C-alpha positions as CSV (number, residue, x, y, z in Angstrom):
1,M,15.5,-7.0,32.5
2,K,14.3,-4.0,34.6
3,K,16.4,-1.7,32.5
4,I,14.9,-3.0,29.2
5,F,11.4,-2.7,30.5
6,F,12.0,0.8,31.8
7,G,13.5,1.8,28.5
8,I,10.5,0.5,26.6
9,I,8.1,2.4,28.9
10,S,10.2,5.6,28.7
11,A,10.3,5.5,24.9
12,S,6.5,5.0,24.7
13,V,5.8,7.9,27.0
14,M,8.2,10.1,25.1
15,A,6.5,9.2,21.8
16,F,3.0,10.0,23.1
17,S,4.3,13.2,24.8
18,A,5.6,14.4,21.4
19,N,2.0,14.5,20.1
20,A,0.4,17.4,21.9
21,D,-3.1,16.4,20.7
22,F,-2.8,12.9,22.2
23,N,-5.6,12.0,24.6
24,P,-5.4,8.5,26.0
25,Y,-9.2,8.7,26.9
26,A,-10.4,9.8,23.5
27,T,-12.1,7.4,21.3
28,G,-12.2,7.4,17.5
29,G,-13.0,5.4,14.5
30,F,-14.7,5.3,11.2
31,N,-17.6,7.8,11.1
32,G,-18.9,7.0,7.6
33,D,-21.5,9.4,6.3
34,T,-22.8,11.7,9.0
35,K,-26.2,12.6,7.7
36,I,-28.1,14.8,10.2
37,T,-31.3,13.2,11.4
38,T,-34.2,15.3,12.6
39,V,-36.2,14.5,15.7
40,Q,-39.2,13.7,13.6
41,E,-37.2,11.1,11.6
42,A,-35.5,9.7,14.8
43,L,-38.9,9.0,16.3
44,K,-39.7,6.7,13.3
45,L,-36.4,4.7,13.4
46,Y,-35.8,1.3,14.9
47,D,-34.3,0.7,18.3
48,D,-30.5,1.1,18.3
49,S,-30.4,3.0,15.0
50,P,-27.5,5.4,14.9
51,V,-28.4,9.1,14.7
52,V,-26.7,12.5,14.5
53,L,-29.0,15.3,15.7
54,Q,-28.4,19.0,15.4
55,G,-30.3,21.5,17.6
56,N,-30.4,22.7,21.1
57,I,-30.7,21.2,24.6
58,I,-33.4,23.3,26.1
59,N,-33.6,22.0,29.6
60,S,-32.4,19.4,32.1
61,L,-34.8,16.8,33.4
62,G,-32.4,15.4,36.0
63,D,-30.8,12.0,36.2
64,E,-28.6,12.7,33.0
65,K,-31.8,13.3,30.9
66,Y,-32.4,16.5,28.9
67,T,-34.9,17.8,26.4
68,F,-33.4,18.2,23.0
69,A,-35.2,20.3,20.3
70,D,-34.7,21.0,16.6
71,E,-37.0,22.6,14.0
72,T,-39.1,19.4,13.8
73,G,-39.8,18.6,17.5
74,Q,-38.5,17.6,20.8
75,I,-37.1,14.3,22.2
76,I,-35.5,13.2,25.5
77,V,-31.8,12.6,25.3
78,E,-29.7,10.7,27.9
79,I,-26.1,12.0,28.2
80,D,-24.0,10.2,30.7
81,D,-21.6,12.5,32.7
82,E,-18.5,11.1,31.0
83,D,-20.0,11.6,27.5
84,W,-20.0,15.4,27.9
85,R,-16.1,15.3,27.7
86,G,-15.8,18.9,29.0
87,V,-18.4,20.4,26.7
88,N,-20.5,23.2,28.3
89,V,-23.8,24.4,26.7
90,N,-26.9,26.4,27.4
91,S,-30.2,26.5,25.6
92,D,-28.8,29.0,23.0
93,T,-25.9,26.7,22.1
94,T,-26.3,24.7,18.9
95,V,-24.9,21.2,19.3
96,E,-24.5,18.0,17.4
97,I,-25.4,14.8,19.2
98,Y,-24.1,11.4,18.2
99,G,-26.1,8.5,19.6
100,E,-28.6,5.8,19.0
101,V,-32.4,5.5,19.3
102,D,-33.6,3.8,22.5
103,K,-37.1,2.5,22.2
104,G,-38.4,0.8,25.3
105,I,-41.5,-1.4,25.4
106,F,-43.4,0.9,27.7
107,K,-41.2,4.0,27.6
108,K,-41.1,7.0,25.2
109,T,-38.5,6.9,22.5
110,K,-35.3,8.7,23.6
111,I,-31.7,9.1,22.3
112,D,-28.8,7.4,24.1
113,V,-26.0,9.9,23.5
114,N,-22.5,8.7,22.9
115,S,-20.9,12.1,22.3
116,I,-21.8,15.8,21.9
117,R,-20.1,18.7,20.4
118,V,-20.7,22.4,19.9
119,K,-21.6,23.2,16.3
């Protein structure tokens, strides 16, 4: 039994190792139409609406919050440490942010970011 189990595990590891692009921590799925939303449009959307924003992160506000800006305005985005996935940016770097609108009852509208990539 141990030999069979070890053989199955070994074959699985070898199959994944053969694919150099394999990342066991990456997530994927259907993206659908990725229409870019502006900050101005995002401010009018309902809570939990999915958005894709393109622009720049212009400063850090601390506690995983940042100011994001595009040609239509600015909005606070919350990017959890693990959602950066190794991406490094500065205020001159154009990024695409994938996330959802977060409208609190007594808070300003912000974007809860699921992933970010350099454009």
